[in-house]
C-alpha positions as CSV (number, residue, x, y, z in Angstrom):
1,M,15.8,9.0,9.8
2,N,14.5,5.8,8.1
3,P,14.4,2.8,10.5
4,H,14.5,0.5,7.5
5,D,17.9,1.8,6.3
6,K,20.8,-0.6,6.4
7,D,24.4,0.0,7.5
8,S,27.5,-1.1,5.5
9,E,27.0,-4.7,6.8
10,G,23.4,-4.8,5.5
11,K,21.8,-4.6,9.0
12,T,18.9,-2.4,10.1
13,C,18.8,-0.8,13.6
14,L,16.6,-3.5,14.9
15,Q,18.8,-6.3,13.7
16,Y,21.8,-4.5,15.2
17,I,20.1,-4.3,18.6
18,D,19.0,-7.9,18.4
19,E,22.6,-9.0,17.8
20,M,23.9,-6.9,20.7
21,S,21.2,-8.3,23.0
22,K,22.6,-11.8,22.5
23,S,25.9,-10.8,23.9
24,N,26.8,-11.2,27.6
25,L,26.1,-7.6,28.6
26,D,25.5,-5.9,31.9
27,P,21.8,-6.2,32.9
28,I,21.5,-2.4,32.9
29,I,22.8,-2.2,29.3
30,Q,20.5,-5.1,28.3
31,K,17.5,-3.3,29.7
32,E,18.4,-0.1,27.9
33,L,18.8,-2.1,24.6
34,Q,15.3,-3.5,25.1
35,L,13.9,-0.1,25.7
36,K,15.6,1.2,22.5
37,K,14.1,-1.7,20.6
38,K,10.7,-0.7,21.9
39,L,11.3,2.9,20.8
40,L,12.3,1.8,17.3
41,K,9.2,-0.4,17.0
42,I,7.0,2.5,18.0
43,F,8.7,4.7,15.4
44,I,8.3,2.0,12.7
45,N,4.6,1.6,13.6
46,A,4.1,5.3,13.7
47,E,5.6,5.7,10.3
48,H,3.3,3.1,8.9
49,I,0.2,4.8,10.5
50,I,1.3,8.2,9.2
51,N,1.5,6.7,5.6
52,S,-1.9,5.0,6.0
53,A,-3.5,8.3,7.0
54,R,-1.6,10.3,4.4
55,F,-2.7,8.1,1.5
56,C,-6.3,7.5,2.6
57,K,-7.5,9.7,-0.3
58,Y,-5.6,7.6,-2.8
59,W,-7.5,4.4,-2.2
60,K,-9.2,3.2,-5.4
61,S,-11.4,0.2,-6.4
62,S,-11.5,-1.4,-9.8
63,R,-13.3,-4.4,-11.3
64,I,-11.1,-6.8,-13.3
65,Y,-12.4,-9.6,-15.5
66,I,-11.8,-11.5,-18.7
67,S,-14.1,-10.1,-21.4
68,Q,-13.1,-12.3,-24.3
69,I,-10.9,-15.2,-25.4
70,E,-10.0,-15.4,-29.1
71,N,-8.7,-18.4,-31.0
72,L,-9.1,-21.0,-28.3
73,Y,-8.3,-24.5,-29.7
74,L,-8.1,-27.6,-27.7
75,S,-5.2,-30.0,-28.2
76,R,-5.9,-33.7,-28.8
77,R,-5.5,-34.4,-25.1
78,G,-8.0,-31.6,-24.4
79,K,-10.5,-33.0,-26.8
80,D,-10.1,-36.5,-25.4
81,S,-10.4,-35.5,-21.8
82,C,-13.5,-36.7,-19.8
83,S,-14.3,-33.1,-18.6
84,K,-17.5,-31.5,-19.7
85,N,-17.5,-29.3,-22.8
86,Y,-17.8,-26.1,-20.8
87,I,-15.2,-23.5,-19.8
88,F,-14.9,-21.0,-16.9
89,Y,-12.1,-19.0,-15.3
90,S,-11.0,-18.3,-11.8
91,T,-9.4,-15.1,-10.5
92,T,-6.9,-15.2,-7.7
93,I,-5.7,-12.0,-6.1
94,N,-2.6,-12.1,-3.9
95,R,-3.2,-15.9,-3.3
96,Q,-6.6,-15.3,-1.7
97,K,-9.5,-17.6,-2.3
98,P,-10.2,-17.7,-6.1
99,E,-13.4,-16.3,-7.5
100,E,-15.0,-18.2,-10.4
101,S,-16.9,-17.0,-13.5
102,N,-19.9,-18.5,-15.0
103,A,-19.3,-21.6,-17.1
104,V,-20.1,-21.2,-20.8
105,S,-19.9,-23.6,-23.8
106,I,-16.4,-24.0,-25.4
107,S,-16.0,-22.3,-28.7
108,K,-13.2,-20.6,-30.7
109,N,-14.2,-17.2,-29.4
110,I,-15.7,-16.8,-25.9
111,F,-17.3,-13.8,-24.2
112,W,-17.9,-13.0,-20.5
113,G,-19.6,-10.0,-18.9
114,E,-18.7,-7.6,-16.2
115,Q,-20.8,-9.5,-13.6
116,N,-18.0,-12.1,-13.6
117,G,-15.4,-9.6,-12.4
118,S,-13.5,-9.4,-9.1
119,I,-13.0,-6.2,-7.1
120,I,-9.4,-5.0,-6.4
121,K,-8.8,-2.3,-3.8
122,Y,-5.4,-0.6,-3.9
123,I,-3.5,2.7,-3.3
124,D,-2.9,4.8,-6.4
125,A,-0.5,7.2,-4.8
126,P,2.4,8.9,-6.7
127,K,4.9,6.1,-7.2
128,H,7.8,8.0,-5.7
129,D,5.9,8.8,-2.5
130,F,4.6,5.4,-1.5
131,I,5.7,1.9,-2.2
132,Y,2.5,-0.2,-1.8
133,K,2.3,-4.0,-1.9
134,Q,2.1,-5.2,-5.4
135,I,-1.2,-6.9,-6.2
136,H,-0.7,-10.2,-8.0
137,I,-3.5,-11.3,-10.3
138,L,-3.8,-14.8,-11.7
139,F,-6.5,-15.8,-14.2
140,S,-6.8,-19.6,-14.6
141,L,-8.8,-21.0,-17.5
142,I,-10.5,-24.3,-16.8
143,K,-12.4,-26.8,-19.0
144,G,-15.4,-28.3,-17.2
145,T,-17.9,-26.9,-14.8
146,K,-17.6,-25.3,-11.4
147,D,-18.8,-28.6,-9.8
148,P,-15.9,-30.7,-8.5
149,G,-15.1,-33.4,-11.0
150,R,-12.8,-34.1,-13.9
151,N,-11.9,-30.5,-14.8
152,I,-8.7,-29.8,-16.6
153,P,-6.6,-26.6,-16.7
154,L,-6.2,-25.0,-20.1
155,G,-3.9,-22.2,-19.3
156,S,-3.4,-19.0,-17.3
157,V,-2.5,-15.3,-17.4
158,D,-0.3,-13.9,-14.7
159,L,-0.2,-10.1,-14.1
160,T,0.4,-7.5,-11.4
161,L,-1.4,-4.3,-10.7
162,K,1.6,-2.5,-12.2
163,D,0.8,-4.0,-15.6
164,F,-2.5,-2.2,-15.6
165,K,-1.2,1.1,-14.2
166,N,1.2,1.2,-17.1
167,I,-1.4,0.9,-19.8
168,N,-3.4,3.9,-21.0
169,T,-6.6,2.1,-21.8
170,Q,-8.8,-0.1,-19.6
171,T,-8.2,-3.2,-21.8
172,T,-5.2,-5.3,-22.3
173,T,-4.7,-8.4,-24.5
174,Q,-2.4,-11.2,-23.2
175,N,-1.3,-14.5,-24.6
176,L,-2.7,-17.5,-22.7
177,K,0.1,-19.5,-21.1
178,V,-1.3,-22.9,-22.2
179,T,-1.1,-26.3,-20.7
180,Q,-0.9,-29.6,-22.7
181,Y,-4.7,-29.4,-23.1
182,A,-4.8,-26.3,-25.3
183,K,-2.9,-24.9,-28.4
184,K,-0.8,-21.8,-28.3
185,Y,-2.9,-19.4,-30.3
186,A,-5.4,-18.1,-27.7
187,K,-5.5,-14.4,-26.8
188,V,-7.1,-13.2,-23.6
189,Q,-8.7,-9.8,-23.4
190,I,-8.8,-8.4,-19.9
191,Q,-10.9,-5.4,-18.7
192,F,-9.8,-3.2,-15.8
193,K,-12.6,-0.7,-14.9
194,P,-12.3,1.8,-12.0
195,I,-15.2,2.1,-9.7
196,H,-16.0,5.7,-8.7
197,N,-17.6,7.4,-5.7
198,E,-17.0,4.7,-3.1
199,K,-17.5,7.1,-0.3
200,E,-18.4,4.4,2.3
201,F,-15.1,2.5,1.6
202,L,-13.0,5.7,1.9
203,F,-14.9,6.6,5.1
204,Q,-14.0,3.2,6.5
205,K,-10.3,3.6,5.6
206,K,-10.2,6.9,7.5
207,K,-11.9,5.4,10.5
208,E,-9.3,2.6,10.5
209,A,-6.5,5.1,10.4
210,K,-8.1,7.1,13.3
211,I,-8.2,4.0,15.5
212,K,-4.5,3.2,14.7
213,I,-3.5,6.8,15.5
214,M,-5.2,6.6,18.9
215,E,-3.6,3.2,19.6
216,I,-0.1,4.5,18.9
217,I,-0.7,7.5,21.1
218,K,-1.6,5.2,24.0
219,W,1.4,3.0,23.3
220,I,3.8,6.1,23.2
221,E,2.3,7.4,26.5
222,Q,2.8,4.0,28.1
223,F,6.4,3.9,26.8
224,N,7.2,7.4,28.1
225,K,5.9,6.5,31.5
226,E,8.0,3.3,31.5
227,I,11.1,5.4,30.6
228,A,10.4,7.9,33.4
229,D,10.1,5.0,35.9
230,E,13.4,3.5,34.7
231,N,15.2,6.8,34.7
232,V,16.6,6.2,31.3
233,N,17.5,9.0,28.8
234,L,15.0,7.9,26.1
235,H,11.8,9.6,25.1
236,F,9.4,9.6,22.1
237,N,8.8,13.2,21.0
238,F,5.3,13.7,19.5
239,S,6.9,16.2,17.0
240,F,9.4,13.6,15.8
241,P,9.0,13.3,12.0
242,N,9.3,10.3,9.7
243,C,11.8,10.4,6.8
244,H,9.5,12.8,4.8
245,G,8.9,15.2,7.7
246,F,5.4,14.0,8.5
247,T,4.3,13.5,12.2
248,L,1.3,12.0,13.9
249,L,-0.2,15.5,14.0
250,H,0.0,15.5,10.1
251,A,-1.7,12.1,10.2
252,A,-4.6,13.4,12.4
253,C,-5.0,16.3,10.0
254,F,-5.2,14.0,7.0
255,V,-8.0,12.0,8.5
256,E,-9.8,15.1,9.7
257,D,-10.1,14.2,13.4
258,I,-10.5,17.2,15.7
259,H,-10.2,15.1,18.9
260,L,-6.9,13.5,17.8
261,I,-5.5,16.9,16.8
262,E,-6.4,18.4,20.2
263,T,-5.0,15.3,22.0
264,L,-1.7,15.5,20.1
265,L,-1.4,19.3,20.7
266,D,-1.9,18.7,24.4
267,L,0.9,16.1,24.3
268,G,3.3,18.7,22.8
269,A,3.0,18.0,19.1
270,N,4.3,21.0,17.1
271,P,1.8,22.4,14.5
272,L,4.7,24.1,12.7
273,Q,6.7,20.9,12.0
274,S,7.6,21.1,8.4
275,S,7.1,18.2,5.9
276,K,7.0,17.6,2.1
277,E,3.5,19.2,2.1
278,G,4.3,22.1,4.5
279,N,3.7,22.3,8.2
280,V,0.5,21.0,9.8
281,L,-1.3,24.3,9.5
282,Q,-0.4,24.7,5.8
283,L,-1.5,21.1,5.2
284,A,-4.9,21.8,6.8
285,E,-5.3,24.9,4.6
286,S,-4.3,22.9,1.5
287,L,-6.9,20.1,2.4
288,L,-9.6,22.8,2.8
289,N,-8.8,24.2,-0.6
290,E,-9.4,20.7,-2.0
291,N,-12.6,20.3,-0.1
292,P,-14.0,23.7,0.9
293,S,-17.3,22.3,2.1
294,S,-15.8,20.3,5.0
295,P,-16.6,21.9,8.4
296,A,-14.0,19.6,10.1
297,L,-11.2,21.0,8.0
298,Q,-12.1,24.6,8.9
299,Q,-12.3,23.6,12.6
300,Q,-8.8,22.1,12.3
301,I,-7.4,25.3,10.9
302,N,-9.0,27.3,13.8
303,I,-7.5,24.9,16.4
304,L,-4.0,24.9,14.8
305,E,-3.9,28.7,14.4
306,K,-4.8,29.1,18.0
307,S,-2.1,26.6,19.0
308,T,0.6,28.5,17.0
309,L,0.1,31.6,19.1
310,S,1.7,30.0,22.1
311,I,4.8,28.8,20.3
């Protein structure tokens, strides 16, 4: 089941429930619809959390910067402008606050170093397994200095992370989309350099995923208690998989958290629930093969093996 799927009318489950809720229905049916809506929201959040845990290991960091501009010529307007005879560029990632490079003297060919780069953090998971938010990158070339004043825009280069993932080298050359202040000959060389061994960043991502798993467990327990009080035939099963077969127990295994695994097993999660990467026990064994020095992964296997004996 995928809660984002649409029916023949182009509606998702949540949209369908919202439409029904606007009708003049019996209060009991209205209450049941609201509970179903809560259940769907739990499922949607759980799916997101499972994906976050599953793809923790795919988080990457890269530095991106303009290394060189070739054949930069100002138009007459550019030459006649009151701005200072310097040039710098700004990097805007997903419309966040721009980061600015050092200002250098304008010439036909201009060079910048890696210290002017911006850091991009992204998920480099197999494209058919995970659709991540595209990272939009905008380089803006500006004549003047970084001090507020009579700066003028010379042009821009507009890219996405996908443009860099599709090139085999760490360098791409793009045409500068010029304004009226520059001529159309400029070529912009952009460097995309992966940053390796960011263990602290990956540790933080796992920590964030662990907190989210614990939060969704509490939310599910609260919902199941509410359902019991209302005497309605709805229930969130802790072994219920997402559209790829992964459960919250798989998620706990991905982030290597013994406490979460034990908690989920106590709540009835099934360690033999199958997914694209096998059941939870098989997943733990696979993760241990990738990282044989991890004591937490060996503990996970011991706990999961023990739990399968009672099934």
